[in-house]
N, C-alpha and C positions, 0 to 999 in steps of 0.2 A: 875472763869476764864471760858469763853468757847472755848471749843478745836476745832479746824477746822476739818472740816469733811475731813476724808483724803482718796484719791482715791484709790480702789487696783489695786492692784499687776493687770498688761497688763496682763497674761494671762487667769487673773479667768477673765478680762473684754472680750480680746476674747471669750471665750470660752462661756461665759453669750451673748452675740449676736449672735455666731450660734444658741446656741440651743433656741433665741427668734425666730430667721428667721426659723427656722426650724419648730418652733412648730406656726406660722403664717401660715408658707406655708400646714402646714395640716391641721390647721383651713380650709383654705383658700376653698380646694378640696376635704376636707370632705361629703362636701354635694353631690358635682360632682358626688365623689365616691360610696357614701349609692347610688345614683338615676343608676346607671351605673349595678352595683350591682344585685338590683333589677330588672333591665329589663334584665342583663344576666340569674336572676333563673329565670323568665318568659319564654322569648324567646326560651332558652334553650331545655327545655321535649315537646312546640310544633314544635320546630323543627325537634326533634328526633321522633314524630310521624308524619310531617309529610313527613318524609325520611323512613320511615317501610312502610306509606299506598305506597308510590310511589313503594318500590319495590316489594312490597305486588303486588300491581296492576301489573307492568313487569312480575312475573314471574304467575301469573295468563293469560295474553296473553299468554306467553311461553309455558304452558299447553295449552290452546287454538289451536297454531297453530301446537304443537308435536300432540293431539289426531288428529286434519286435515289431518294432514299429516300420519296417523297408516292409518286413512280410507281410505285413498286417496290409499296405498298399498297395505293394506287388497283388494280389487277393483280389482289391477293392478295386483296380485299373481293369485287372482281366475279368471280373462281372462286370464294369460298365464297357468295356470293349464287346464284349457278347449282346449286351444291350444293346447298342448304337448297331452291331451288326443283323439283329433280329429288327430294331428297326425302318434302318432303312432298304430289307430285304425286298425286290423288288414283287412279290408275292402277296407282300401284306401288302403293300402300296398297290398292286391291284387290284386287292377286295377293298381296301379304302373307296377307289377311286370308283369300284363298279356298284358300292353303297348311295355314294353319292350322285351318281349317275352320271358320270365322266364318260366318257369315250374314246379313243384312236380318230384321229382326223382322217376325215376324206381323201380333203385336198390341202395342197400345203401354198398359200399366198406371199407374197412380199409385199412390204410397206414402206412406203416413200415417204418421211417426214420434211416438209419442207422446213428451211432454214428463214429464223424469224427474223424480218426484217431491220436491216440496220436503223438505227436511229441518227435523225438528222445530227451533226453537229454543233454546237453551240458555241456560239459567237467569239471568238478572243478578243483578247486586248488585258488590261489594266484590271487586274481585280479590283482597284478600291474604285476605278471610274467606270462600271459596268454601268451607270446612270447617262453617262457623255454618250451623246450622239457621234458614230460614228461620221467622217464626212464621206 
């Protein structure tokens, strides 16, 4: 006697269908996933190199700008030092003093200033009872 083919219980069939669909989905997208992974492996190092090169170029420009600014500041400082030296020169101060009618003193005197008189100390006591007469 030929036995009829018995269908598996429904719960096994349900899981088998899910496994078969998942396997088909993995197989369907496996080629695309491999290509994307290969592209990522190739592109990420190139992009990192480009980013680092751009950063290095920006830093070089910043150094050049800072050196140019430093040079201009040193020139300005030298110019201002020369101007200060000119303004403090004795010859210039002597001509200005002569124009104002100033002259060297004939004699020198020492003047002493007396110390200011010390104030009398205030009467002590309890602060809140200051109105109260002391014995």
